[in-house]
C-alpha positions as CSV (number, residue, x, y, z in Angstrom):
1,M,157.6,110.5,77.7
2,G,158.0,107.6,79.9
3,Q,159.8,106.9,83.2
4,A,163.2,107.7,82.8
5,G,162.7,109.7,80.3
6,E,162.0,106.1,77.8
7,P,159.1,107.5,75.3
8,R,156.0,105.9,75.8
9,D,153.9,104.6,73.2
10,R,156.2,103.3,70.2
11,L,156.1,101.1,67.3
12,F,158.1,99.6,65.8
13,A,158.6,99.0,62.1
14,S,160.5,97.5,59.0
15,G,159.7,100.1,56.3
16,H,159.1,99.7,52.8
17,G,162.4,99.4,50.5
18,H,164.5,99.3,54.3
19,R,163.8,95.7,55.8
20,R,167.0,95.6,57.8
21,D,166.4,99.1,59.1
22,R,164.1,99.8,62.1
23,R,161.5,102.5,62.1
24,V,159.6,104.3,65.3
25,L,156.2,105.9,65.1
26,E,155.5,107.4,68.6
27,L,151.9,107.9,68.8
28,D,151.1,109.6,72.3
29,G,148.9,112.6,73.0
30,V,147.0,112.0,69.3
31,G,144.3,110.2,70.8
32,V,141.1,111.1,72.1
33,P,140.1,108.7,74.9
34,G,136.9,106.6,73.5
35,V,136.6,108.3,70.3
36,A,138.2,106.2,67.3
37,P,140.8,107.5,64.6
38,V,139.0,108.9,61.4
39,N,141.0,108.5,58.2
40,L,144.4,107.6,59.5
41,V,145.5,103.9,59.0
42,L,148.7,102.5,59.9
43,T,150.2,99.3,57.4
44,L,153.5,97.8,58.2
45,F,155.1,95.4,55.9
46,V,156.4,91.7,56.4
47,D,158.4,89.6,54.9
48,D,155.6,86.7,55.5
49,A,151.9,88.0,55.6
50,Q,151.0,84.2,56.2
51,A,153.4,83.5,59.5
52,A,152.1,87.2,60.8
53,H,148.5,85.8,60.3
54,D,149.2,83.2,62.0
55,Q,150.5,84.4,64.6
56,L,148.2,87.0,65.5
57,Q,145.5,84.5,65.2
58,R,147.0,82.2,67.8
59,A,147.6,84.7,69.8
60,G,144.0,85.9,69.8
61,A,144.0,88.9,67.9
62,E,140.6,89.5,66.3
63,I,141.2,89.2,62.5
64,A,139.3,92.2,61.4
65,R,140.0,91.3,57.3
66,G,140.9,88.0,56.7
67,L,144.4,87.2,55.2
68,E,143.9,88.3,50.5
69,D,146.1,88.5,47.4
70,T,145.6,91.4,45.7
71,P,145.7,92.4,42.0
72,W,148.4,95.0,42.5
73,G,150.8,92.1,44.0
74,H,150.0,92.9,48.3
75,R,149.4,90.0,50.5
76,S,147.7,91.4,53.1
77,F,145.4,91.3,56.4
78,G,143.6,93.5,59.2
79,V,143.2,93.8,62.6
80,D,141.5,96.8,64.4
81,D,143.7,98.1,67.8
82,P,141.0,98.7,70.7
83,D,141.3,102.4,70.5
84,G,139.4,101.1,66.8
85,L,142.9,102.1,64.4
86,R,142.7,99.7,61.7
87,I,146.6,97.9,60.8
88,W,147.1,96.4,57.3
89,V,149.8,93.8,57.7
90,V,151.0,93.6,53.7
91,E,153.5,91.7,52.1
92,V,154.5,92.1,48.4
93,L,154.5,89.5,46.4
94,P,157.3,88.9,44.2
95,G,156.9,89.9,40.8
96,D,156.2,87.6,37.9
């Protein structure tokens, strides 16, 4: 917990299928300083991956894997946090 009982290391993201509902994932105390996360992937579903990509790029974020459309109907890109955690930003494309 942070100061005055506030949780630290919170990540807010919309869950797939719950676009209007906010979920909280707390990662406090799970990392080891100086050791990159292993076998852990964080996926954030967004309504517009291109807009999220452009916003992060303008803010100076290093894009680890560029924007691409997948055969299974996702548009996604990846960024790495300072500890090396790969964060995928994914848009579910409308079906044919």
